[in-house]
N, C-alpha and C positions, 0 to 999 in steps of 0.2 A: 502561456504558462498555465499549466493545468495539473492538478492533483487528481489521480485516477484511483478507482477502487474496483476490484473485481468481485463477483458474487462470493458469498461465504460457502465455498464448496470443499474446502480442505479440512479433513479431520485433524484435530489437535488436542491439546491438553484440556482437562476438565470436561471432556465429552462434548466440546463445542466445535462448530465448524468455523473456519478461519478464512479471512480475505487478505489480499495483498494491497497495500497502499503505496503508490509510487508517484513521482513527479516526472513530467515529460520535459522539464527544463533545468531543474537544479536541485541538488540535495538540500541546499539552504531552504528553499521553498517547502520541500518535503518535511524537514525537521520542524520548521515553524508551524506548519499545518498540524503535524502530529502533537506538538505541544499544546496548541489550541484545542485539539480533540481530547487531550488528557492521556495520550498514549505514552507509556514510559519509554525512556531511551533504550532499555534492555530489549524492547520489541523490534529494534532495528537490526536488519540482517543484510549487510553488504550494500544493497541498493533499494531496499523496501522495508516497510514495517509489516509485521504480521499482526492483524487485528481480529478480535473475536466477532462473531456474528452479532453480538449485543451492541456493537459500536457502528455497524454498517449504516443504519438509517441516519444516525447522528452525523456521520462523516458526509453523507450526501446532503443533509440539511445545511452543513457548514460550507458546502461548495464542491466537494469531491465529485467528479464525473463518474457515474457508474458505467463500466464497460465490461465486456466479456474477458475471460482470462487470456485468450489469444490476442485480442486487441491490446490489452494492457501490456503484454510482453512485446508485441510488435512496436508499440510506441516507446516503451522503455529502451529497447535496442536502438531504435531510430534516434533517440535523444543522446546516445553515447554514454548514458549513465549505467548501463547494464554491467554488473560485476559478477562473473561466474565463480563458482566454488573452485578453489585450487585443490587438486587431488594429489 
């Protein structure tokens, strides 16, 4: 059971770069970690939390495993928790 975070590479609101925070085992684990990190529930999007660059180091300090974006996606898909956008 691991919470993963990718580098803050994604442009977003307030001129910040953003990361994705996911779990490779359960959404319950992910939600509990996000709560400990102080990330609001509104930052949750289907299967991940969007978190600003200002939170990245703290997430790692709390135990999130830093991985590349491709590795994060690979492990999210392998976990069965991946939820694609419905178009």
